[in-house]
N, C-alpha and C positions, 0 to 999 in steps of 0.2 A: 882440127875438128871439121868435118864436112858441113857445108851449109845445109840447112833443113828447108825444104820447099813446102810451104804451107799455103793452102788456099784460105786467105784471111779476109774476113768481112771488114770493110771500112765504111763507116757511116758517112752520109753526105748531108750535113746539117743545113747547107745553103747553096743555092745555085742561081745563076742569072739565066733566065730563059726569055723567049719571045713573048711569053704571057706575063712576065713580071718576075719579081724575086720570090723564089720558092724556098720556104724554110720547113724543116722537119720540126714539129712541135715537141720539144724536149720535156715539156710539162706532162705529156701523156705517156712517156716511156716509163717502164718497159711494157705496159699492158697493151698499148695501142701505138701503131706507127701511122701518124696522121701528118700530112703536110698542108701548109697554107700558101697561097699565092698573093703577094702584095703588089699593088700597082700605085701606091701613094707613099711618099716618104714618111708621112705622119704615121702610117700603119707600121712601117719598119721601125720607127722610133718606139712605138708602143710595144712591138714585139721584143725589142731589146729590153725595155724597162720591165716588162712582165715575164721575162725569161723564157720566151718561146725559143730564143737562142741565147746562149751564155758561154762563158769562157773567153778570156781576153782576146786571143787572136781572132776567134770567130766573130766576136763583137766588132773588131776592127774591120773585118770583111763586110759585115752587115752595115756598118757606118758608111763605108765607101759606096756600097751599092745603094744605100738609102739616099745619099747625096746625088748619085747618078740618076736615080729614079726621079728625084725632085726636079732635077734639071731637064730630064727627058720629057717630062709631062708638064713642064712649066707653061702657063698661059702667056708668057712674055712673047711679044712680037718683035722685039729688038734686043740687041746686046745690052744696051743701057738698062732696059727693063729687067733683063735677067741678072745683070750686075747688082741691081737694087734688091732683087729677091734672094740671091744666093746666100747672103749672110743669115737670112731668116731660116733657110733650109738647114744650114749647118748648126744654128743655135738650137733648133728643136731636137736634133740628134744629140748634141753635146750635153743636153740636160737629162739624159736618160740614166746613166750610171757613172758615178764619179771616180771609182777606184781604178778601173782598168785603163791603163795609159794607152793601150793599143787603139782605143776608140778615138782619142785625141790625136794620136799619131796619124791615123787614117784621115781624119778631118783636115789636119794640116797639109797632108799630101794632096788631097783633093782641092784645097784652097790654092795651093801653089800651082797646080796644073791649070786651074781656072784662070789664075792671074796670067799665066803664059798665053792662054788662048783668047782672053778677053780683048786683046788688041785687034783681033780680026773681026770682020763684020758678018761672017757667015754663021748664023745662029745654028743651022743644022749641023755644021761641022763641029762646033763647040759641043753640042749635045752628044754627038757620036764619040768624040774624043774623050769625054768624061765617062761615058759608059765603058769605053775601052780601058781607061785607067782603073776603074773599079774591078773589071775582070782581071786586069794584070795584077792587082793587089791579091786577088784570090789565088792566081797561079803562083805568085811568089811565096805565099804562105805555105802552099803545098811543098815547094822546093825547100823552104826553110825547115819544115818539119823533118824531111828526109835527112837533111844535113845534121840537124840536132840529134836525130836518132843514131846516126853513124858515130858521132863523137861520143855520145853518152853510153852506147852499148859496150864500149871498151871497158867501162867502169863497173858493169854489172857482173855479179858472180857467175862462175861457170855453171853452178847449180845451187839450188836452195831458194829460200824465201826472199822476196822483194816486196816492200810495202810502198803504197802510194797514198794519196789523199785527194778527196774530191774527184773531179773528172778533168783530166788533162789529156783526153784522147781526141779522136777525130771529131767528136761532137763539139769539142771546145775550140778547135783550131781550123776546121775546114780542110785539114790535110790528113796525116796519119796520127797526129797528136804530138805533144811535146814529151811529157813524162811517159805516156803510154806509147809514144813513138819510139822512145828509147827501149822500152820493154819489148815492143813488137820486133824491132831490128835485132835485139839480142836473142830473142826466141827464134827468129828466122835463121840466125847464125848457128843455131844448134845448142844454145845454152839452155840448160834444164831449169827454167825459172817457174816458180809457183808464186802467184801474186796474192798478198794479203790486202784486202780492200775494206777499209773502215767505211761505215755507212754514210758518214758525213751529215749529221744532223745540223740544222733543222730541215734542209731542203732535200736531203738524201741523195745527193748526186753520186755518191759512191755506190749505194745500193741500187739505185734506179738506172744509172747511166754507165759507170765504169764496169760494174759487174756484167751488165748487158753487152757492152762492147767486147770485153775479154771473152765472155762465153761465146758470142757470135764468131769471134776470131779464133776459137779453139785453143786459147791460152789458159792453162790451169789456174784456178783462183779459189780463194776461200773468203767469203764475206764475213766480216766481224763487226761488232758494235764499237762505237767510238771509245767506250770505257774499257775495251779489251786491249787497246794499243800497248799500254805499258807491259801488260802480261806477256804479249807475244814478242815484244822487243827484248824482254828479259829471258824468255824461255824458248822462243820459236826459231832460234838459229837464223835470224834475219840477216842477210848479207848486205843489204843496202835499202835506203829509203830514197825514192825519187818523186818529186812533185813538180807541178808547174808553178807559174808566178803571174800575178796581175800587174805588178809594178816593182821595179828594182831601183833603189836609191843609189847614189854615187858610191857609198861605202859598202854596198853589197847587202844591206838590209832589204828584206824581201817580203812583200805583201802577197799572201795567198789565202785561200779559203780558210775560214775560221776553223781552228783545231790544228793547223799546221805547226804553229809555234810549240804547242805542247808535245807534238810528235818529235820535233827537232831536239827539244830539251831531253826527252826520254831516250832518243837515239844516241845522243852524246853521252849520257849517263851509262848507257849499255854498250858503248864502243861500236856503234853501228854508223857507218858514214851516211850523212844526209846530203843529198844532191838536189839541185834545182835545174830544171830544163826549161828554157825560155828563149824567145827570139830577141834580137837586138832592139826591136821596136818596143819591148817591154821596159828597157832601160829608161830611167828618168834621172839623168845626171844633173839636172837643175836642183834636185833635192839632196842635201848633204847626207841625210840619214832617214831612217824609217819613221822617225817621229813626225815628219812633215807629210807623210802619205795620208791623204784623206780616206777615212774608213766609212764605207756605206752602211747606214743603218736601215734595215729593211723592216717590213711590217711584223709586229708582234704576233699576228695571226699565224705566221709560219712556224712559230714555236708552240703556240697553244693548240694548233690544229695540224693534222696530217691529211692532205688531200681533202680538205673541207670538213673533216671529222674532228670535233673537239676532243682533245685528250687531257686537258687541264682545266681547272676552274677558271673563272673570269678574274684573273689576277694580272698585274703588270708583268711584262716579259721583255727582256732585252734581246736584240737580234742584230749584233754587228756581223756583217757578212764576211769580213776578212780580219786577219790579225797579221802582225809583222814579226818575222823571224830575224833576229839579229845575225849579222854576217858571221859572227864568231861560231855559230852552230853549223855553218854551211861548209861542206868539204870542197865543193866545186860547183860551178854554174856552167851548164852545157848550152852553147849557142850555135847558130849556124856558121859562125866564123871561127869556132874553136872553143876551148875550155878556159874559163877564168878561175883563178885561184887567188887566195889571199897573198898580198894585200889587194883587196878588190878595188880600192880607189884608183890604183894603177892599172890593173888588168882589165877592168870594165871599160875604162876610158880608152885603153889601147885597142880593144876589140871594136868599140864604137867608132873609132876614127879610121879603121881599116875600110877599104873599098871592098864591096861584095865581089867575090870571084865571079868571073864571067860564066 
């Protein structure tokens, strides 16, 4: 089949500029496209916590840029003073969101780079080197998405329905996306894909963000409510489900946006392959299984209100932001280094230990 050339819109959720870190405010989409410029690492931390930017890989990029911003504008006049301040900068960012392991991966990378640099006495060079490191993280995330897309596209049906969950597109990764990257590449290869997009309550990332990205990119889609998932998996001739991930344990258990687990169960019941697309940085092989993954509990107001409008009486509401899909429901995990399959304890460790290709 001939490749299909498509002029596809790719969102830019975060950029490093001479003015500061610029973020597209994802809380305002799809009705408004508004960006904010941050010049203080505490502002970046607040933006992560308040979901101006979201999605595990994009949070990792934001964390790296936040650290670089803190160092760049530090009042320290010596390397020793900066060395004392640096852990405080990292700690502020670390306390923003607990589930997405990319955030902690990015912080550890910035800490390692700082440790390499701190032996020298040139404060200006240290600051510029950490800015360069944060920008390199961003570039690598873009390359990672493209590789994941190529590996995963091979598993997408030649034509028919594909379901996703939440938003694992450019908005969530700062590249072309993980799950949506797979769909984008498959579509560009000429596969006739139509995407089913659950709304993803309570924050509506599917309705507000994924539908917006796919529509802007010219990819056919149908928006559905979360309680339609079982119906379409049973009757909609769905050829595959592909989602992103925020953390993957050593045995392949995967944390992703709340609602993913029920989709995986229903997919297996209806013989639809369920795939995960995620970078190696999402692996947390220190955790034996998904029961050890911390689950972020967000404000009850996100459930009782939609964009500030109350839709429920003043009653208690639960709001776990993620759930864990057991590895037994996952047909394969697409990464930038290849495809992992069961037994995941072996395949994930093998991929994690490989050196990234040049």
